[in-house]
C-alpha positions as CSV (number, residue, x, y, z in Angstrom):
1,X,192.4,-94.8,-27.3
2,X,194.2,-96.6,-24.5
3,X,197.6,-97.9,-25.5
4,X,198.0,-95.2,-28.2
5,X,200.0,-92.0,-28.5
6,X,197.3,-89.4,-29.0
7,X,198.4,-86.6,-31.3
8,X,196.2,-83.6,-31.9
9,X,197.0,-81.3,-34.8
10,X,195.5,-77.8,-34.4
11,X,194.5,-76.1,-37.7
12,X,192.7,-72.8,-38.6
13,X,191.8,-70.9,-41.7
14,X,194.7,-70.0,-44.1
15,X,196.9,-72.6,-42.6
16,X,199.7,-74.0,-44.8
17,X,198.4,-77.4,-46.0
18,X,201.8,-79.0,-46.0
19,X,202.1,-78.1,-42.3
20,X,199.1,-80.4,-41.8
21,X,200.1,-83.1,-44.3
22,X,203.7,-83.5,-43.4
23,X,203.3,-84.5,-39.7
24,X,200.1,-86.5,-40.2
25,X,201.5,-88.4,-43.1
26,X,204.8,-89.2,-41.4
27,X,202.9,-90.5,-38.3
28,X,200.5,-92.5,-40.4
29,X,203.4,-94.2,-42.1
30,X,205.0,-94.9,-38.8
31,X,201.8,-96.7,-37.8
32,X,201.9,-98.8,-41.0
33,X,205.5,-99.7,-40.3
34,X,204.6,-101.0,-36.9
35,X,204.9,-98.2,-34.4
36,X,204.0,-99.6,-31.0
37,X,202.2,-98.0,-29.4
38,X,200.7,-96.5,-32.5
39,X,199.8,-92.9,-33.0
40,X,196.2,-91.8,-32.9
41,X,196.1,-88.7,-35.1
42,X,193.3,-86.2,-34.9
43,X,192.9,-82.8,-36.7
44,X,191.0,-80.4,-34.6
45,X,189.6,-76.9,-35.1
46,X,187.3,-74.6,-33.2
47,X,183.8,-75.8,-33.7
48,X,185.0,-78.7,-35.9
49,X,184.9,-76.3,-38.8
50,X,186.7,-77.3,-42.0
51,X,189.9,-75.3,-42.3
52,X,190.4,-73.5,-45.6
53,X,194.1,-73.8,-46.3
54,X,196.0,-70.9,-47.9
55,X,195.8,-72.8,-51.2
56,X,192.0,-72.7,-50.9
57,X,191.6,-76.4,-50.2
58,X,189.1,-77.3,-47.4
59,X,190.5,-79.7,-44.9
60,X,187.9,-81.5,-42.8
61,X,188.5,-81.6,-39.0
62,X,187.8,-84.7,-37.0
63,X,187.3,-83.0,-33.6
64,X,186.1,-79.8,-32.1
65,X,189.0,-78.4,-30.0
66,X,186.7,-77.6,-27.1
67,X,185.7,-81.3,-26.8
68,X,189.3,-82.7,-26.8
69,X,190.4,-83.9,-23.4
70,X,193.7,-85.0,-22.1
71,X,196.0,-86.6,-21.5
72,X,197.7,-86.1,-25.0
73,X,201.0,-87.3,-26.1
74,X,201.7,-84.5,-28.6
75,X,200.0,-81.2,-29.4
76,X,201.0,-79.8,-32.8
77,X,200.0,-76.3,-33.9
78,X,200.4,-75.7,-37.7
79,X,201.5,-72.5,-39.4
80,X,200.6,-70.5,-42.5
81,X,199.7,-67.0,-43.5
82,X,196.7,-67.2,-41.2
83,X,198.9,-67.5,-38.1
84,X,198.5,-63.8,-37.1
85,X,194.7,-64.0,-37.1
86,X,195.0,-67.3,-35.2
87,X,197.3,-65.7,-32.7
88,X,194.7,-63.0,-32.1
89,X,191.9,-65.5,-31.6
90,X,191.4,-65.7,-27.8
91,X,189.0,-68.7,-27.9
92,X,191.6,-70.6,-29.9
93,X,194.5,-69.6,-27.6
94,X,192.5,-70.6,-24.6
95,X,192.1,-74.2,-26.0
96,X,195.8,-74.4,-27.0
97,X,196.8,-73.4,-23.4
98,X,194.4,-75.9,-21.9
99,X,195.6,-78.8,-24.1
100,X,199.2,-77.9,-23.8
101,X,198.9,-78.3,-20.0
102,X,197.6,-81.8,-20.7
103,X,200.2,-82.8,-23.3
104,X,203.5,-84.6,-22.8
105,X,205.1,-82.4,-25.4
106,X,204.0,-79.4,-27.5
107,X,205.2,-78.6,-31.0
108,X,204.7,-75.9,-33.7
109,X,205.4,-76.1,-37.4
110,X,206.6,-73.0,-39.3
111,X,204.6,-69.9,-38.1
112,X,202.6,-72.0,-35.7
113,X,205.1,-70.5,-33.2
114,X,203.1,-67.3,-33.4
115,X,200.1,-69.1,-31.9
116,X,202.2,-70.8,-29.1
117,X,203.9,-67.4,-28.4
118,X,200.5,-65.6,-28.2
119,X,199.3,-68.4,-25.8
120,X,202.3,-67.6,-23.5
121,X,203.8,-71.0,-24.1
122,X,207.2,-69.8,-25.5
123,X,208.2,-67.3,-22.9
124,X,211.9,-67.7,-21.9
125,X,212.3,-70.5,-24.4
126,X,214.6,-70.7,-27.4
127,X,212.5,-71.3,-30.6
128,X,212.7,-71.2,-34.3
129,X,210.2,-70.4,-37.0
130,X,210.2,-69.7,-40.8
131,X,213.1,-67.5,-41.6
132,X,210.9,-64.8,-43.1
133,X,208.8,-64.4,-40.0
134,X,211.3,-64.6,-37.2
135,X,212.1,-60.9,-36.8
136,X,208.4,-60.0,-36.4
137,X,207.9,-62.8,-33.9
138,X,210.8,-61.6,-31.8
139,X,209.5,-58.0,-31.9
140,X,206.1,-59.0,-30.8
141,X,207.3,-61.4,-28.1
142,X,210.5,-60.1,-26.5
143,X,210.4,-62.8,-23.8
144,X,210.9,-65.4,-26.5
145,X,214.4,-66.2,-27.7
146,X,213.9,-66.5,-31.5
147,X,216.7,-68.1,-33.5
148,X,215.9,-68.5,-37.2
149,X,219.1,-70.4,-37.9
150,X,218.0,-74.0,-37.0
151,X,215.5,-76.1,-38.8
152,X,214.3,-77.5,-35.5
153,X,214.7,-76.6,-31.8
154,X,213.8,-78.4,-28.7
155,X,213.6,-76.5,-25.4
156,X,212.3,-78.8,-22.6
157,X,209.1,-80.4,-23.8
158,X,208.5,-77.7,-26.5
159,X,209.5,-78.3,-30.0
160,X,209.5,-75.7,-32.8
161,X,210.4,-76.1,-36.5
162,X,211.2,-73.8,-39.3
163,X,209.3,-73.3,-42.6
164,X,206.9,-75.8,-44.2
165,X,208.8,-79.1,-45.1
166,X,210.9,-78.8,-41.9
167,X,207.8,-80.4,-40.4
168,X,209.1,-83.7,-41.7
169,X,212.4,-83.2,-39.9
170,X,210.6,-82.4,-36.7
171,X,208.2,-85.4,-37.0
172,X,210.9,-87.8,-37.9
173,X,212.8,-86.7,-34.8
174,X,209.7,-87.3,-32.7
175,X,209.3,-90.8,-34.2
176,X,213.0,-91.5,-33.5
177,X,212.6,-90.4,-29.9
178,X,209.6,-92.6,-29.5
179,X,210.5,-95.7,-31.4
180,X,214.2,-95.5,-32.3
181,X,216.2,-94.8,-35.5
182,X,215.2,-98.0,-37.4
183,X,211.5,-97.0,-37.6
184,X,212.4,-93.4,-38.4
185,X,214.6,-94.5,-41.2
186,X,211.9,-96.7,-42.6
187,X,209.4,-93.7,-42.5
188,X,212.0,-91.5,-44.2
189,X,212.5,-94.0,-47.0
190,X,208.8,-94.2,-47.6
191,X,208.6,-90.5,-47.7
192,X,211.6,-90.3,-50.0
193,X,213.3,-87.8,-47.7
194,X,216.5,-87.8,-45.7
195,X,216.4,-89.1,-42.2
196,X,216.3,-85.8,-40.7
197,X,218.6,-83.3,-42.4
198,X,222.0,-83.1,-40.9
199,X,223.2,-80.3,-38.5
200,X,224.9,-78.5,-41.4
201,X,221.7,-78.1,-43.4
202,X,220.6,-74.5,-43.5
203,X,217.0,-73.3,-43.8
204,X,218.2,-71.5,-46.9
205,X,221.0,-72.5,-49.2
206,X,223.5,-69.7,-49.7
207,X,222.8,-70.1,-53.4
208,X,219.0,-69.8,-52.9
209,X,219.3,-66.7,-50.7
210,X,220.5,-64.7,-53.7
211,X,219.0,-64.9,-57.2
212,X,220.0,-68.3,-58.5
213,X,222.3,-68.7,-61.5
214,X,220.3,-68.4,-64.7
215,X,222.1,-71.3,-66.3
216,X,220.4,-74.5,-65.4
217,X,223.6,-76.6,-65.5
218,X,225.4,-74.3,-63.1
219,X,222.3,-74.2,-60.9
220,X,222.1,-78.0,-60.8
221,X,225.8,-78.4,-60.1
222,X,225.7,-76.0,-57.2
223,X,222.7,-77.8,-55.8
224,X,224.8,-81.0,-56.0
225,X,227.7,-79.2,-54.3
226,X,225.5,-77.9,-51.4
227,X,224.2,-81.4,-50.7
228,X,227.5,-83.4,-51.1
229,X,230.2,-81.2,-49.5
230,X,232.3,-84.1,-48.3
231,X,232.5,-85.7,-51.7
232,X,234.9,-85.2,-54.6
233,X,234.0,-81.8,-56.0
234,X,237.1,-81.1,-58.0
235,X,236.5,-79.3,-61.3
236,X,237.2,-82.6,-63.1
237,X,234.5,-84.4,-61.0
238,X,232.0,-81.7,-61.6
239,X,232.7,-81.6,-65.3
240,X,232.3,-85.4,-65.5
241,X,228.9,-85.1,-63.7
242,X,227.8,-82.4,-66.2
243,X,229.2,-84.2,-69.3
244,X,231.3,-81.2,-70.3
245,X,235.0,-80.3,-70.4
246,X,236.6,-78.6,-67.5
247,X,237.4,-75.7,-69.7
248,X,233.7,-75.3,-70.6
249,X,232.8,-75.7,-66.9
250,X,235.1,-72.9,-66.0
251,X,233.7,-70.6,-68.6
252,X,230.1,-71.3,-67.4
253,X,231.0,-70.6,-63.7
254,X,232.9,-67.5,-64.6
255,X,230.0,-66.2,-66.7
256,X,227.2,-67.0,-64.2
257,X,228.9,-66.9,-60.8
258,X,231.8,-64.6,-61.4
259,X,234.2,-67.2,-60.1
260,X,235.9,-70.5,-60.8
261,X,234.4,-73.9,-60.0
262,X,237.1,-74.5,-57.4
263,X,236.5,-71.2,-55.6
264,X,232.7,-71.7,-55.7
265,X,233.1,-75.1,-54.0
266,X,235.5,-73.7,-51.4
267,X,233.0,-70.9,-50.6
268,X,230.1,-73.3,-50.3
269,X,232.2,-75.5,-48.0
270,X,233.4,-72.6,-45.9
271,X,230.0,-71.1,-45.4
272,X,228.5,-74.5,-44.5
273,X,231.3,-75.0,-42.0
274,X,230.8,-71.6,-40.6
275,X,227.1,-72.3,-40.1
276,X,227.9,-75.6,-38.4
277,X,230.6,-74.0,-36.2
278,X,228.1,-71.4,-35.0
279,X,225.2,-73.9,-34.4
280,X,226.9,-76.9,-32.8
281,X,229.5,-77.8,-30.3
282,X,231.4,-80.1,-32.8
283,X,235.1,-79.7,-32.8
284,X,236.6,-78.1,-35.9
285,X,238.1,-81.4,-37.1
286,X,234.7,-83.0,-37.2
287,X,233.3,-80.0,-39.0
288,X,236.1,-80.1,-41.5
289,X,235.4,-83.7,-42.3
290,X,231.7,-83.1,-42.8
291,X,232.3,-80.1,-45.1
292,X,235.0,-81.6,-47.3
293,X,238.1,-80.0,-45.8
294,X,241.1,-82.2,-45.3
295,X,241.9,-81.0,-41.8
296,X,241.0,-78.5,-39.1
297,X,244.0,-76.4,-40.1
298,X,242.7,-76.2,-43.7
299,X,239.3,-75.1,-42.4
300,X,240.9,-72.5,-40.1
301,X,242.7,-71.0,-43.1
302,X,239.5,-71.1,-45.1
303,X,237.7,-69.1,-42.3
304,X,240.6,-66.5,-42.3
305,X,240.5,-66.3,-46.1
306,X,236.8,-66.0,-46.4
307,X,235.7,-64.1,-43.3
308,X,239.0,-62.8,-41.8
309,X,238.3,-64.5,-38.5
310,X,239.4,-67.7,-36.7
311,X,237.0,-70.6,-36.0
312,X,237.0,-69.8,-32.3
313,X,236.1,-66.1,-32.9
314,X,233.4,-67.2,-35.4
315,X,231.7,-69.1,-32.6
316,X,231.7,-66.2,-30.2
317,X,230.4,-63.5,-32.7
318,X,226.7,-62.6,-32.2
319,X,226.1,-62.5,-36.0
320,X,227.6,-64.2,-39.0
321,X,230.5,-62.0,-40.2
322,X,230.2,-60.8,-43.9
323,X,232.5,-62.5,-46.3
324,X,235.6,-60.6,-47.5
325,X,235.7,-59.6,-51.1
326,X,239.3,-60.0,-52.4
327,X,240.2,-57.6,-55.2
328,X,239.2,-59.0,-58.6
329,X,237.2,-61.8,-57.1
330,X,233.5,-62.2,-56.3
331,X,231.8,-64.6,-53.8
332,X,229.2,-66.7,-55.5
333,X,225.8,-65.3,-54.8
334,X,227.2,-62.3,-52.8
335,X,228.0,-60.4,-56.0
336,X,224.2,-60.3,-56.7
337,X,222.8,-60.1,-53.2
338,X,224.3,-60.9,-49.7
339,X,223.2,-64.3,-48.6
340,X,220.6,-64.6,-45.8
341,X,222.0,-65.2,-42.3
342,X,223.1,-68.8,-41.7
343,X,220.3,-71.1,-40.7
344,X,220.9,-74.7,-39.5
345,X,219.4,-77.8,-38.1
346,X,219.8,-78.3,-34.3
347,X,217.1,-80.4,-32.7
348,X,218.5,-80.4,-29.2
349,X,218.2,-78.6,-25.9
350,X,219.9,-75.2,-25.9
């Protein structure tokens, strides 16, 4: 395989099948679009056994882990509900350690971080994993700095990603590092996915963390808001998008979110800006532009109104402050259940 970038994907029983499919498909498409040198992709398991995914689908392995030799370009360990059993499998961990030492870079998808941590490869590194599994990972491995806010984290030559489809964000970033943004964009278009999600993209939308609105129109509109914060999101624009009057829009939002369309948009923008302020070094003016505020001063006022703190203090606080609840007003989503901690994209060195 001279002249190729050797990529070995490590699988095991009860792995998440998307954790296997996302990186392998993205790398395969990169090859078809002319990656030079191309990726040589291999799926490996102990004993070359077929891995039964958590969905019950058997995935055939091309290599026995014990026969794989270096050097490798990239070693990727997948996640899934079988991660804890895999993390307790010493023969598997031994092979992961051996191959990691012979790899230019090492990556985990989702809860694959459990395997890397058990192999001792994440000690004293900042990592991410699926938001629902981060606390347990941190408890089991106190030497690992677990941060469940980002979609992806790079610490030296070790890359970790959050849950499931964030494998695409990770792999597109690897492709861009190797071959540049033009090829990465071509792969993203083929996959019908954004070229990796921007730094203000959370693992969980604030409107998915709580029970979503029952009304489909309101749910769809808030999904649009979350993905288009810098665009025109006035009540008139939202009403036009929904094909209803602004009066009817206000009635729907009041009934299903307990607030007006304008306030729902302001909350979404403020919380996204807070996430970005805490996860990046961008100046407030740049964050304001990304999140649809007219100026840094307007954003500062939004932080004070919503959280009771300034942007500078927001960045210094160890945890995201809870939103204020003005008398007679409810924060969308928080009236039903407090939103999950902010979680963002940040594929960069800590």
